[in-house]
C-alpha positions in Angstrom: 3.9 -9.6 33.3 7.5 -10.0 33.6 9.8 -7.3 35.6 9.7 -3.3 34.6 11.4 -3.5 31.3 10.1 -6.3 29.7 7.0 -7.2 27.7 4.9 -10.3 27.7 5.4 -12.1 24.3 1.4 -12.2 22.9 2.2 -12.9 19.4 5.5 -14.5 17.3 7.0 -12.0 15.4 5.8 -13.1 11.8 1.9 -13.3 13.5 2.7 -9.3 14.3 3.8 -9.3 11.0 1.3 -11.2 9.3 -1.4 -8.9 11.1 0.7 -5.8 11.0 2.7 -6.0 7.8 1.7 -5.0 4.5 -0.4 -7.7 2.3 0.6 -9.3 -0.1 -1.7 -10.0 -3.3 -2.8 -11.5 -5.7 -3.7 -10.6 -8.9 -6.9 -11.0 -8.5 -6.8 -9.0 -4.9 -5.1 -6.5 -6.5 -8.1 -5.6 -9.4 -10.6 -5.3 -6.2 -8.7 -3.5 -3.5 -6.9 -1.5 -6.0 -10.3 -0.8 -8.5 -11.6 2.8 -8.4 -15.1 3.8 -8.0 -16.0 6.9 -10.1 -16.3 9.2 -6.3 -12.3 7.9 -5.9 -11.1 8.9 -9.3 -12.3 12.1 -8.7 -10.2 12.5 -6.0 -7.0 11.1 -7.9 -7.9 13.4 -10.6 -8.1 16.4 -8.3 -4.2 15.5 -6.3 -1.2 17.2 -8.5 1.7 14.6 -8.7 1.8 11.1 -9.9 3.3 10.2 -6.5 0.9 12.0 -4.5 -1.8 9.7 -6.8 0.4 7.0 -6.6 0.3 6.9 -2.4 -3.3 7.7 -2.2 -4.3 5.0 -4.0 -1.7 2.6 -2.4 -3.5 3.7 1.1 -6.9 4.0 -0.6 -6.4 0.0 -1.3 -4.2 -1.2 1.4 -6.8 0.2 3.7 -10.2 -1.0 1.5 -7.7 -5.0 2.9 -6.9 -4.1 6.0 -8.7 -1.2 7.5 -5.0 0.0 8.4 -2.6 3.0 7.2 0.7 2.4 6.3 4.3 4.1 6.1 5.7 3.4 2.7 9.2 4.0 2.2 10.7 4.1 -1.5 14.1 3.8 -2.6 14.7 5.5 -5.7 13.8 3.5 -8.4 12.2 0.7 -7.0 9.0 -0.1 -6.8 6.2 -2.7 -5.7 4.5 -5.0 -7.6 1.3 -3.3 -6.3 2.7 0.3 -7.3 3.8 -1.0 -10.5 0.0 -2.4 -10.8 -1.0 1.1 -10.1 1.0 2.9 -12.2 -0.5 0.8 -15.6 -4.2 2.3 -14.0 -3.4 5.4 -14.2 -1.7 5.5 -18.1 2.1 6.0 -17.5 5.1 3.3 -18.0 7.2 2.3 -14.6 10.9 1.3 -16.6 12.4 3.8 -15.3 10.2 4.9 -11.7 9.5 8.2 -10.4 10.8 7.6 -6.3 
């Protein structure tokens, strides 16, 4: 390791993003990771707001894929491809956004 205040670079910025960033799913992967089994559906049904339900499903799907949790920051009206997929699965229209 270098002198104080400097860190040894083990991974490049691109590799760090690849390992620790949000995964980019194909349609087939979305169908796999965001599909809910009966017990997961029961847990989602207990949640009150659409926002919390969608964030729960996003975290669950990303965890199934990467075994990691992520912090989501949605700007007003901004929806990711995965969240649009999730809202469709919940029977909600995403035309106007919810965040």
